[in-house]
VEXDO-893482 format. One record per residue (C-alpha): residue number from 1; x, y, z. Coordinates in Angstrom, 1 decimal. Layout:
<nodes>
[node NUM,[X,Y,Z]]
...
</nodes>
This chain:
<nodes>
[node 1,[2.1,-0.5,-92.0]]
[node 2,[4.5,0.4,-94.9]]
[node 3,[6.6,2.8,-93.3]]
[node 4,[8.1,4.1,-89.9]]
[node 5,[5.9,7.3,-90.4]]
[node 6,[2.7,5.1,-90.7]]
[node 7,[3.8,3.2,-87.4]]
[node 8,[4.6,6.5,-85.7]]
[node 9,[1.2,7.8,-86.3]]
[node 10,[-0.4,4.5,-85.2]]
[node 11,[1.5,4.6,-81.9]]
[node 12,[0.5,8.4,-81.2]]
[node 13,[-3.3,7.9,-82.4]]
[node 14,[-3.5,4.6,-80.2]]
[node 15,[-1.3,6.1,-77.2]]
[node 16,[0.8,3.0,-76.8]]
[node 17,[3.2,2.7,-74.0]]
[node 18,[5.5,0.1,-75.7]]
[node 19,[5.9,-2.1,-78.6]]
[node 20,[7.2,-5.7,-79.5]]
[node 21,[8.3,-6.3,-83.2]]
[node 22,[8.5,-9.8,-84.7]]
[node 23,[11.4,-10.3,-87.2]]
[node 24,[14.1,-7.6,-87.2]]
[node 25,[14.2,-6.3,-90.8]]
[node 26,[10.4,-6.6,-91.8]]
[node 27,[9.2,-5.1,-88.5]]
[node 28,[11.9,-3.9,-86.3]]
[node 29,[13.1,-1.3,-88.9]]
[node 30,[9.8,0.3,-88.6]]
[node 31,[10.2,1.2,-85.2]]
[node 32,[13.4,2.9,-85.5]]
[node 33,[13.4,6.6,-83.9]]
[node 34,[10.2,5.6,-82.0]]
[node 35,[9.3,7.7,-79.0]]
[node 36,[8.2,4.6,-77.1]]
[node 37,[10.5,1.9,-75.7]]
[node 38,[10.3,-1.3,-78.0]]
[node 39,[11.8,-4.8,-78.4]]
[node 40,[12.4,-7.1,-81.3]]
[node 41,[11.9,-10.9,-81.4]]
[node 42,[14.5,-12.5,-84.1]]
[node 43,[13.1,-15.2,-86.1]]
[node 44,[15.1,-17.8,-87.9]]
[node 45,[15.3,-15.9,-91.4]]
[node 46,[16.3,-12.6,-90.1]]
[node 47,[19.3,-14.0,-88.1]]
[node 48,[20.3,-17.0,-90.7]]
[node 49,[19.4,-15.4,-94.2]]
[node 50,[18.7,-11.5,-94.0]]
[node 51,[22.2,-11.0,-92.6]]
[node 52,[23.7,-12.2,-95.8]]
[node 53,[21.7,-9.4,-97.8]]
[node 54,[24.1,-6.6,-98.2]]
[node 55,[21.0,-4.4,-98.5]]
[node 56,[19.4,-5.4,-95.5]]
[node 57,[22.6,-5.3,-93.5]]
[node 58,[22.9,-1.8,-94.2]]
[node 59,[20.0,-1.1,-92.4]]
[node 60,[20.9,0.5,-88.9]]
[node 61,[18.6,-1.9,-87.1]]
[node 62,[21.1,-4.6,-88.1]]
[node 63,[24.1,-2.6,-87.1]]
[node 64,[22.6,-2.0,-83.6]]
[node 65,[20.7,-5.3,-82.8]]
[node 66,[22.6,-8.0,-84.7]]
[node 67,[24.0,-10.8,-82.7]]
[node 68,[27.6,-9.6,-83.4]]
[node 69,[29.7,-8.6,-80.5]]
[node 70,[28.7,-4.8,-80.2]]
[node 71,[29.7,-3.7,-76.8]]
[node 72,[26.8,-1.4,-76.1]]
[node 73,[24.2,-4.0,-77.3]]
[node 74,[25.5,-7.0,-75.2]]
[node 75,[23.1,-6.3,-72.3]]
[node 76,[20.1,-5.8,-74.6]]
[node 77,[20.0,-9.4,-76.2]]
[node 78,[18.3,-12.1,-74.3]]
[node 79,[18.1,-15.7,-75.5]]
[node 80,[14.7,-17.5,-74.9]]
[node 81,[14.1,-21.0,-76.3]]
[node 82,[11.1,-21.4,-78.3]]
[node 83,[8.2,-22.8,-76.1]]
[node 84,[6.2,-26.0,-77.4]]
[node 85,[2.6,-27.0,-77.0]]
[node 86,[0.9,-29.7,-78.8]]
[node 87,[-2.7,-30.8,-79.3]]
[node 88,[-4.1,-33.9,-80.8]]
[node 89,[-8.0,-34.3,-80.2]]
[node 90,[-8.5,-37.3,-82.3]]
[node 91,[-6.8,-40.4,-83.9]]
[node 92,[-6.4,-41.1,-87.5]]
[node 93,[-7.5,-44.8,-88.0]]
[node 94,[-5.0,-47.2,-89.1]]
[node 95,[-5.9,-48.5,-92.5]]
[node 96,[-4.4,-52.1,-92.2]]
[node 97,[-1.5,-51.7,-94.4]]
[node 98,[2.1,-51.6,-93.7]]
[node 99,[3.0,-47.9,-95.2]]
[node 100,[5.7,-46.2,-93.7]]
[node 101,[5.0,-42.5,-93.8]]
[node 102,[7.8,-39.9,-93.4]]
[node 103,[6.3,-36.3,-92.9]]
[node 104,[8.0,-32.9,-93.9]]
[node 105,[6.0,-30.0,-92.7]]
[node 106,[7.2,-26.6,-94.1]]
[node 107,[6.3,-23.5,-96.0]]
[node 108,[7.3,-24.3,-99.5]]
[node 109,[10.1,-21.7,-99.6]]
[node 110,[13.6,-22.0,-101.1]]
[node 111,[15.2,-21.7,-97.6]]
[node 112,[13.3,-24.8,-96.6]]
[node 113,[14.5,-26.8,-99.5]]
[node 114,[11.5,-29.0,-99.7]]
[node 115,[12.5,-31.2,-102.9]]
[node 116,[16.1,-31.8,-101.2]]
[node 117,[15.3,-35.6,-100.5]]
[node 118,[12.7,-36.1,-103.5]]
[node 119,[15.1,-37.8,-105.8]]
[node 120,[16.6,-40.0,-103.2]]
[node 121,[13.4,-40.9,-101.7]]
[node 122,[11.7,-41.7,-105.1]]
[node 123,[14.8,-44.2,-105.6]]
[node 124,[14.2,-45.8,-102.3]]
[node 125,[10.4,-45.9,-102.9]]
[node 126,[11.1,-47.7,-106.1]]
[node 127,[13.1,-50.4,-104.1]]
[node 128,[10.5,-50.5,-101.2]]
[node 129,[7.1,-49.1,-102.2]]
[node 130,[6.0,-49.1,-98.6]]
[node 131,[8.0,-45.9,-97.7]]
[node 132,[6.2,-42.5,-98.7]]
[node 133,[7.2,-38.9,-98.2]]
[node 134,[4.4,-36.6,-97.4]]
[node 135,[5.1,-32.7,-97.8]]
[node 136,[2.5,-30.6,-96.1]]
[node 137,[2.6,-26.9,-96.9]]
[node 138,[1.2,-24.1,-98.9]]
[node 139,[1.7,-25.0,-102.5]]
[node 140,[4.1,-23.0,-105.0]]
[node 141,[3.3,-23.2,-108.8]]
[node 142,[6.4,-25.3,-109.7]]
[node 143,[6.1,-27.9,-106.9]]
[node 144,[3.0,-29.9,-107.8]]
[node 145,[4.3,-30.9,-111.3]]
[node 146,[7.6,-31.9,-110.1]]
[node 147,[6.1,-34.0,-107.3]]
[node 148,[3.8,-35.7,-109.7]]
[node 149,[7.1,-37.2,-111.2]]
[node 150,[8.7,-38.2,-108.1]]
[node 151,[7.6,-41.7,-106.8]]
[node 152,[6.5,-42.1,-103.3]]
[node 153,[6.5,-38.2,-102.7]]
[node 154,[3.3,-36.5,-102.2]]
[node 155,[2.3,-32.9,-101.5]]
[node 156,[-0.7,-31.9,-99.4]]
[node 157,[-2.2,-28.6,-98.6]]
[node 158,[-2.1,-26.8,-95.2]]
[node 159,[-4.3,-28.5,-92.6]]
[node 160,[-5.5,-27.3,-89.2]]
[node 161,[-3.2,-27.6,-86.6]]
[node 162,[-5.0,-30.3,-84.6]]
[node 163,[-5.3,-32.3,-87.7]]
[node 164,[-1.5,-31.9,-88.4]]
[node 165,[-0.4,-33.1,-84.9]]
[node 166,[-2.7,-36.3,-85.6]]
[node 167,[-1.0,-36.9,-88.9]]
[node 168,[2.5,-36.5,-86.9]]
[node 169,[1.2,-39.0,-84.5]]
[node 170,[0.7,-41.7,-87.4]]
[node 171,[3.6,-41.2,-89.3]]
[node 172,[6.9,-42.9,-88.7]]
[node 173,[9.2,-39.8,-88.6]]
[node 174,[9.2,-36.1,-89.2]]
[node 175,[11.7,-34.7,-91.6]]
[node 176,[13.5,-31.5,-91.9]]
[node 177,[15.4,-30.4,-95.0]]
[node 178,[16.1,-26.8,-94.6]]
[node 179,[19.2,-24.9,-95.7]]
[node 180,[18.9,-22.9,-92.6]]
[node 181,[16.8,-22.9,-89.6]]
[node 182,[16.2,-20.7,-86.3]]
[node 183,[14.3,-23.3,-84.3]]
[node 184,[12.0,-25.8,-86.1]]
[node 185,[8.5,-25.8,-84.4]]
[node 186,[7.6,-29.1,-86.4]]
[node 187,[10.7,-30.7,-84.9]]
[node 188,[10.0,-29.7,-81.6]]
[node 189,[6.3,-30.8,-81.9]]
[node 190,[7.2,-34.2,-83.1]]
[node 191,[9.5,-34.7,-80.3]]
[node 192,[7.0,-33.7,-77.8]]
[node 193,[4.6,-36.3,-79.4]]
[node 194,[7.2,-39.0,-79.1]]
[node 195,[7.8,-39.2,-82.8]]
[node 196,[11.4,-39.7,-84.2]]
[node 197,[12.9,-36.8,-86.2]]
[node 198,[15.5,-36.9,-88.9]]
[node 199,[17.0,-33.4,-89.7]]
[node 200,[19.4,-31.9,-92.0]]
[node 201,[22.7,-31.2,-90.2]]
[node 202,[22.8,-27.5,-90.1]]
[node 203,[23.4,-25.4,-86.9]]
[node 204,[19.7,-24.5,-86.2]]
[node 205,[18.8,-28.3,-86.2]]
[node 206,[21.9,-29.5,-84.3]]
[node 207,[21.2,-26.8,-81.6]]
[node 208,[18.2,-29.0,-80.6]]
[node 209,[19.0,-32.5,-81.9]]
[node 210,[21.7,-34.6,-80.4]]
[node 211,[22.7,-37.2,-83.2]]
[node 212,[21.2,-40.6,-82.1]]
[node 213,[20.2,-39.3,-78.8]]
[node 214,[17.2,-37.1,-79.3]]
[node 215,[17.0,-37.6,-83.0]]
[node 216,[19.2,-38.3,-86.3]]
[node 217,[21.1,-35.7,-88.3]]
[node 218,[22.0,-36.4,-92.0]]
[node 219,[24.3,-34.4,-94.2]]
[node 220,[23.0,-35.5,-97.6]]
[node 221,[20.2,-37.4,-99.3]]
[node 222,[22.1,-40.5,-99.3]]
[node 223,[22.6,-40.5,-95.6]]
[node 224,[19.1,-39.6,-95.0]]
[node 225,[18.1,-43.0,-96.5]]
[node 226,[20.7,-44.9,-94.9]]
[node 227,[19.8,-43.4,-91.4]]
[node 228,[16.1,-44.1,-92.1]]
[node 229,[16.6,-47.7,-92.9]]
[node 230,[18.6,-48.1,-89.7]]
[node 231,[16.0,-46.4,-87.7]]
[node 232,[13.2,-48.7,-89.3]]
[node 233,[15.2,-51.9,-88.5]]
[node 234,[16.2,-50.8,-84.9]]
[node 235,[13.1,-50.7,-82.5]]
[node 236,[15.5,-50.2,-79.6]]
[node 237,[17.1,-47.0,-81.1]]
[node 238,[13.5,-45.6,-82.0]]
[node 239,[12.5,-46.1,-78.2]]
[node 240,[15.6,-44.3,-76.9]]
[node 241,[15.4,-41.5,-79.3]]
[node 242,[11.7,-40.6,-78.7]]
[node 243,[12.1,-41.0,-74.9]]
[node 244,[15.2,-38.7,-74.7]]
[node 245,[13.6,-36.2,-77.1]]
[node 246,[10.6,-36.0,-75.0]]
[node 247,[12.7,-35.4,-72.0]]
[node 248,[14.5,-32.7,-73.8]]
[node 249,[11.5,-30.8,-75.0]]
[node 250,[9.9,-31.1,-71.6]]
[node 251,[12.9,-29.5,-69.9]]
[node 252,[14.0,-26.9,-72.3]]
[node 253,[10.9,-25.8,-74.3]]
[node 254,[8.3,-25.3,-72.1]]
[node 255,[5.6,-22.9,-73.3]]
[node 256,[5.0,-21.6,-69.7]]
[node 257,[8.6,-20.4,-69.5]]
[node 258,[8.3,-18.8,-72.8]]
[node 259,[5.1,-17.0,-71.7]]
[node 260,[6.6,-15.8,-68.6]]
[node 261,[9.8,-14.6,-70.3]]
[node 262,[7.8,-12.6,-72.7]]
[node 263,[5.5,-11.2,-70.1]]
[node 264,[8.5,-10.0,-67.9]]
[node 265,[10.3,-8.5,-71.1]]
[node 266,[7.2,-6.4,-72.0]]
[node 267,[6.9,-5.2,-68.4]]
[node 268,[10.5,-4.1,-68.6]]
[node 269,[10.0,-1.9,-71.3]]
[node 270,[7.9,0.5,-69.4]]
</nodes>
């Protein structure tokens, strides 16, 4: 659907009762002026990045629904923590070596900053060849050539979710290096799978990770390496972090709670 008119015709032809849009600018703006009630699910990019774009902010959907303190919108905004569910149907066999894998799972987009740690990690790998950084995500043209020059840094294409969860279970830690985040599913899934997480210290990550309690937060690549070395050498810290992270995810990110919240929300639109 490329315009509000196309969406309006679709609503009329299918006789829809209500609508739910995912992503405020890309989808929510197409429902403006709609004759049926609708709701919009904010993601990470539309809150953290699109609000910095003057052209997108001029769109009236942002003026009405943005998280700024607009009096008439306060009772229309709800906060629902992201639910989490993991599946791991098989084990990846250990190959008998002592390699220490760090896993970075992300779409290779600028906002995810997937090469943020590459230089520091390559230097660490030259010092200790056992450490490896695996980046899993859809390839972009300039990434493979760069990674081929970064020691100990490897790029893998997307893999099915159950295979990805199996890979998470085998790695030493899951890493996040984003410039901004809404709520990282990769981090939540790793926490649920009892795997330590190391995340860039940005608001979206700090909202779900308490430093040295449920994970580790770093502010620059050098600090990432320092914290990683400390975690490797401290099994007690590892056990504490994964145990408390599991408790946090179980309590605050139940997929059942999220499902019920959306069911109730859709019913309220009628």
